[in-house]
C-alpha distance (Angstrom), angle and dihedral (degrees) to the residues before:
residue distance angle dihedral
M1 . . .
A2 3.81 . .
R3 3.80 119.1 .
G4 3.78 129.6 -161.7
A5 3.71 130.4 -141.4
S6 3.80 90.5 -77.3
G7 3.79 90.8 61.1
R8 3.77 93.0 -125.4
S9 3.85 116.5 121.1
R10 3.71 113.5 -96.5
T11 3.82 91.0 -129.5
A12 3.76 92.6 58.1
R13 3.75 95.6 39.3
D14 3.77 96.5 50.0
A15 3.80 101.1 34.5
A16 3.84 95.8 99.9
L17 3.76 92.7 51.8
S18 3.85 101.5 36.9
L19 3.74 89.5 -150.9
D20 3.86 113.3 -160.4
L21 3.79 125.4 169.9
Q22 3.74 109.3 -121.2
F23 3.75 99.1 -152.4
P24 3.86 136.4 37.0
A25 3.77 114.4 -72.4
S26 3.71 88.4 -131.4
E27 3.73 90.0 69.0
I28 3.85 94.0 61.5
P29 3.91 95.5 91.5
R30 3.77 92.4 47.6
L31 3.76 94.2 48.7
A32 3.78 93.6 44.1
G33 3.84 87.9 51.1
A34 3.79 91.8 52.7
Y35 3.88 92.1 54.3
R36 3.77 115.1 104.3
L37 3.75 122.0 -147.5
D38 3.74 115.1 -136.9
A39 3.74 128.6 -153.7
R40 3.77 94.1 -99.8
E41 3.79 92.2 55.9
R42 3.79 93.6 46.3
A43 3.74 89.9 52.4
A44 3.79 91.4 49.1
F45 3.79 93.2 52.7
A46 3.80 91.7 44.2
A47 3.87 87.2 54.7
G48 3.77 90.0 46.8
A49 3.80 90.0 53.1
R50 3.79 90.8 53.3
I51 3.84 91.0 50.9
R52 3.80 87.9 49.0
A53 3.72 89.1 54.1
G54 3.78 92.0 56.1
D55 3.88 104.4 -90.8
F56 3.72 103.9 127.7
S57 3.79 98.0 175.2
R58 3.82 116.6 145.3
D59 3.85 87.9 -126.7
H60 3.83 89.2 77.4
L61 3.84 90.8 61.1
A62 3.82 93.5 64.8
P63 3.86 97.4 69.1
I64 3.86 91.3 45.5
L65 3.74 91.7 50.5
T66 3.81 93.4 46.2
W67 3.77 89.0 53.0
K68 3.80 93.8 47.6
V69 3.85 104.7 39.1
N70 3.79 105.9 8.6
D71 3.83 104.6 -148.6
R72 3.82 94.9 -21.9
G73 3.78 110.1 112.3
R74 3.75 92.2 -23.3
S75 3.85 91.9 134.4
R76 3.79 95.4 51.5
P77 3.82 97.4 87.8
L78 3.80 87.3 58.7
R79 3.80 85.2 81.0
N80 3.80 87.8 75.2
S81 3.84 122.9 82.8
D82 3.73 121.0 -116.4
E83 3.73 89.0 -108.5
E84 3.75 94.3 52.8
V85 3.82 91.4 49.7
A86 3.81 93.3 48.5
D87 3.87 93.3 47.0
A88 3.79 90.7 49.2
L89 3.74 94.0 49.4
R90 3.83 93.2 45.7
T91 3.80 92.6 48.1
A92 3.75 93.1 46.6
L93 3.77 92.2 50.5
L94 3.80 92.2 50.3
A95 3.83 94.8 41.6
T96 3.87 113.7 121.3
T97 3.82 95.5 -153.6
P98 3.83 132.7 47.3
R99 3.81 89.5 -126.6
A100 3.70 93.9 57.1
A101 3.82 92.3 45.0
V102 3.81 94.6 50.2
A103 3.89 93.2 41.5
V104 3.74 93.6 56.8
L105 3.79 93.3 49.2
V106 3.86 94.2 49.1
G107 3.73 87.4 52.7
L108 3.79 85.3 73.2
S109 3.87 114.8 91.4
G110 3.78 110.1 -102.3
V111 3.83 96.9 14.4
A112 3.85 112.5 114.7
V113 3.80 124.0 -179.1
P114 3.83 95.5 -89.4
V115 3.79 92.4 52.0
A116 3.88 89.5 45.2
S117 3.84 89.3 52.4
A118 3.97 89.2 54.8
I119 3.84 91.5 48.0
L120 3.81 90.9 51.6
A121 3.83 93.7 43.2
A122 3.75 89.6 51.7
I123 3.85 91.7 50.1
R124 3.69 99.6 39.8
P125 3.84 108.7 15.4
E126 3.83 91.8 170.0
H127 3.83 91.5 62.3
Y128 3.88 108.4 32.3
S129 3.81 135.6 55.0
V130 3.79 122.8 -151.4
L131 3.81 113.2 -113.9
D132 3.84 102.7 -125.7
P133 3.73 138.5 159.2
R134 3.76 90.4 -123.2
G135 3.74 91.5 54.3
F136 3.69 91.0 52.8
R137 3.86 90.8 49.8
A138 3.79 91.9 50.0
L139 3.86 87.5 56.2
G140 3.79 94.3 48.6
C141 3.81 100.2 -99.0
G142 3.78 122.7 134.7
P143 3.87 124.1 -115.7
L144 3.70 114.4 -60.8
D145 3.84 129.4 -169.6
I146 3.69 102.4 -125.6
G147 3.76 102.5 151.2
A148 3.78 123.1 134.0
R149 3.72 93.0 -77.0
A150 3.82 95.4 48.8
S151 3.80 122.1 115.2
M152 3.72 107.6 -140.6
P153 3.77 126.6 172.7
L154 3.77 113.3 -110.6
D155 3.80 89.5 -135.7
L156 3.80 89.7 60.4
Y157 3.77 90.9 58.3
L158 3.84 92.8 44.9
A159 3.80 89.4 54.0
Y160 3.74 90.3 49.3
L161 3.69 93.6 47.3
G162 3.74 94.8 45.9
Y163 3.90 88.9 52.5
C164 3.86 91.5 50.2
R165 3.83 92.1 47.4
D166 3.77 90.8 51.8
L167 3.81 93.3 45.0
A168 3.86 92.8 47.2
C169 3.85 90.6 47.9
A170 3.75 92.6 47.9
C171 3.79 93.7 48.4
G172 3.81 94.7 40.6
V173 3.81 96.6 -123.6
P174 3.72 132.1 126.8
L175 3.76 115.4 -96.6
H176 3.75 93.6 -122.4
D177 3.80 89.2 55.1
L178 3.77 89.4 55.6
D179 3.85 88.3 54.6
R180 3.75 90.0 52.3
A181 3.82 93.4 45.7
F182 3.87 90.4 53.2
W183 3.83 90.4 49.5
Q184 3.84 94.0 46.6
W185 3.68 94.2 47.9
S186 3.82 94.5 49.9
K187 3.78 90.5 45.7
A188 3.77 90.0 50.8
R189 3.79 90.4 51.8
D190 3.77 90.6 51.5
D191 3.80 90.9 48.9
A192 3.83 91.4 50.2
A193 3.77 89.8 49.9
T194 3.75 91.1 56.8
G195 3.80 92.4 49.6
L196 3.78 97.4 -102.5
F197 3.83 113.7 142.4
V198 3.80 111.3 -111.0
P199 3.78 112.5 -171.9
G200 3.77 114.5 -137.8
L201 3.77 95.3 11.9
G202 3.82 111.5 123.4
A203 3.71 133.5 168.6
R204 3.72 112.9 -72.4
R205 3.72 111.4 -85.6
P206 3.81 116.2 -123.5
D207 3.87 90.2 -121.9
A208 3.88 93.0 43.1
A209 3.75 94.7 109.6
R210 3.78 105.3 75.6
P211 3.80 126.7 -178.5
I212 3.80 115.6 -121.8
P213 3.79 110.4 -99.9
A214 3.76 112.1 -104.9
């Protein structure tokens, strides 16, 4: 039985989510290439790079929060002291497991699991996925309320992340490209539903959902 980076069997880890890619894996590079970075996302990843380089100033949280939650809940992390923010960012960066990295960030006031995932993805995009409704949709899950105020179990994110890591590895694509492919596919579906012409987006093939190779 295939095992992911966490060592847990993929079957046991993903059972609760029943994750299932909704389009052919061969489409991931094209979809990721069609994704367009906006100014907010560029600023978020630039802030993440500064944190990765060892600058743990709270000022770097603002661009990431703007990217993830817009104006919803953006001021909540201000309840934390500069020392608390710096310590959490430092500890998350040095954490050797995703569980530890997420756990220390959600210990900050105003930071829920979805926001913690965005912070980690901005800091270490090769290791972390952003928890996003479009990502769940691309993997066959229904709509979930995962805004800044949402209470989402850490284990749910770890299952999602583990699946994404396995899929990215199997397909030979960077993890952040997978995030972008999910987003682009979901947006294209929305555009098609509203009557907009979306080149290259056909109906879902019966065999589109493919298991990750063991």
